[in-house]
C-alpha positions as CSV (number, residue, x, y, z in Angstrom):
1,M,6.6,46.6,-12.3
2,V,10.0,48.0,-11.5
3,F,11.1,45.0,-9.7
4,L,10.2,43.0,-12.9
5,I,12.6,44.9,-15.0
6,F,15.7,44.8,-12.5
7,G,14.9,41.4,-11.1
8,T,14.9,42.8,-7.3
9,T,12.1,42.4,-4.8
10,S,11.7,43.6,-1.4
11,G,11.5,41.3,1.4
12,V,7.9,41.4,2.1
13,E,7.2,40.7,-1.7
14,S,9.5,37.5,-1.4
15,V,7.7,36.5,2.0
16,L,4.2,36.7,0.1
17,K,5.5,34.9,-2.8
18,L,6.8,32.1,-0.7
19,I,3.4,31.9,1.3
20,G,1.4,31.9,-2.1
21,L,3.4,28.9,-3.3
22,I,2.9,26.9,-0.1
23,I,-0.9,27.5,-0.2
24,L,-0.5,26.4,-3.8
25,C,1.3,23.4,-3.0
26,V,-1.4,22.5,-0.3
27,I,-4.4,23.1,-2.6
28,I,-2.8,20.8,-5.1
29,I,-1.9,18.1,-2.8
30,A,-5.5,18.2,-1.2
31,A,-7.1,18.3,-4.7
32,S,-5.0,15.0,-5.7
33,Y,-5.8,13.3,-2.6
34,Y,-9.3,14.1,-2.9
35,T,-9.6,13.1,-6.8
36,T,-7.7,9.6,-5.5
37,R,-10.2,8.9,-3.0
38,F,-13.3,9.3,-5.6
39,V,-11.8,7.5,-8.2
40,G,-10.9,4.6,-5.7
41,K,-14.8,4.5,-4.5
42,R,-16.0,4.5,-7.8
43,Q,-13.9,2.0,-9.1
44,A,-14.7,-0.3,-5.8
45,G,-18.4,0.3,-6.7
46,M,-18.2,-1.0,-10.0
47,T,-16.5,-4.4,-9.0
48,G,-18.3,-4.6,-5.6
49,D,-21.3,-6.1,-6.6
50,S,-19.9,-8.2,-9.2
51,N,-20.1,-12.2,-9.3
52,F,-16.5,-12.0,-10.8
53,K,-13.9,-12.0,-8.1
54,S,-10.2,-12.3,-8.5
55,L,-8.9,-14.5,-5.4
56,D,-5.3,-15.0,-6.1
57,I,-2.7,-14.3,-8.7
58,F,0.5,-16.3,-9.1
59,R,3.0,-14.8,-11.6
60,I,4.7,-17.5,-13.9
61,N,6.5,-15.0,-16.0
62,Q,6.5,-11.6,-17.1
63,N,3.7,-11.9,-19.1
64,K,1.7,-15.4,-17.8
65,Y,0.1,-15.6,-14.5
66,L,-2.1,-18.5,-13.0
67,Q,-5.2,-16.8,-11.5
68,L,-7.7,-18.1,-9.2
69,I,-11.1,-16.7,-9.7
70,A,-14.7,-17.2,-7.9
71,V,-17.7,-16.9,-10.2
72,G,-20.7,-17.2,-8.3
73,K,-20.0,-20.1,-5.9
74,R,-17.8,-21.6,-8.7
75,Y,-14.1,-21.5,-8.3
76,F,-11.7,-21.6,-11.6
77,V,-8.2,-21.8,-12.3
78,I,-7.0,-19.8,-15.3
79,A,-3.8,-19.2,-17.2
80,V,-3.6,-15.9,-18.6
81,S,-1.1,-14.7,-21.0
82,K,-0.6,-11.5,-23.4
83,D,-3.0,-13.2,-26.0
84,N,-4.5,-15.8,-24.4
85,V,-6.5,-16.8,-21.6
86,Q,-7.0,-20.6,-21.1
87,L,-9.0,-22.7,-18.1
88,I,-6.9,-25.0,-16.3
89,A,-9.1,-26.6,-13.7
90,E,-12.3,-26.1,-11.6
91,L,-11.9,-26.2,-8.0
92,Q,-14.3,-27.3,-5.1
93,E,-14.4,-24.5,-2.3
94,E,-12.8,-27.1,0.3
95,D,-9.9,-27.5,-2.4
96,I,-8.8,-23.8,-1.6
97,T,-6.8,-22.5,1.3
98,Y,-6.6,-19.1,2.4
99,W,-3.1,-18.3,3.1
100,R,-3.5,-14.7,3.7
101,S,-4.5,-13.8,7.8
102,E,-7.8,-11.8,7.9
103,K,-6.2,-9.4,10.5
104,K,-5.7,-5.9,8.8
105,M,-1.9,-4.6,9.9
106,S,-1.7,-1.4,10.7
107,F,1.1,1.1,9.2
108,K,2.9,1.2,12.5
109,D,3.2,-2.6,12.8
110,I,4.3,-2.9,8.8
111,M,6.9,-0.2,9.5
112,T,8.2,-1.8,12.8
113,K,8.9,-5.2,11.0
114,V,10.7,-3.2,7.8
115,V,12.6,-0.9,10.2
116,P,13.8,-3.2,13.2
117,G,15.7,-1.6,16.1
118,R,13.3,1.4,16.5
119,K,12.9,2.7,20.0
120,D,8.9,2.2,20.0
121,D,9.3,-1.4,18.5
122,P,8.1,-3.7,21.7
123,E,9.8,-6.8,20.2
124,Q,13.2,-5.0,20.0
125,E,12.4,-3.7,23.5
126,E,11.9,-7.1,24.8
127,K,14.8,-8.7,23.4
128,Q,17.1,-5.7,24.5
129,E,15.6,-6.6,28.2
130,E,16.2,-10.3,27.8
131,E,19.7,-9.6,26.6
132,R,20.3,-6.9,29.9
133,E,18.7,-9.7,32.0
134,D,21.3,-12.4,30.7
135,D,24.2,-9.9,31.0
136,S,23.4,-9.1,34.4
137,S,23.0,-12.9,35.6
138,S,26.2,-13.6,33.7
139,N,28.2,-11.0,35.8
140,N,26.8,-12.3,39.0
């Protein structure tokens, strides 16, 4: 009680407060992680068995979109705006081209594309080796 009045604490009390804050921070981060996972799984469960699937969205304007949707085995292009949804066309399956690759990229692959020149970037290492070979052959 005395340290509350004068505002001074001993070294041991300061360390204990710091450890308590670190533990509290870890608990909050863990709780938010598991809550996010729970909500994500619940949302995926709600839409996973649906006959409606949004395949692609093209943004025209801030509040206007073209959306390619699949309803069962039929495909539609709809225009979505702030106050209106309008059917543009019905497409056949052969009219649809899937541009996105099915290959899932790892976080490391994405980061090597975003941050070029990293030491563990295999493409950058190959380029540097080719430059060294070119330099050594031009020096000879």
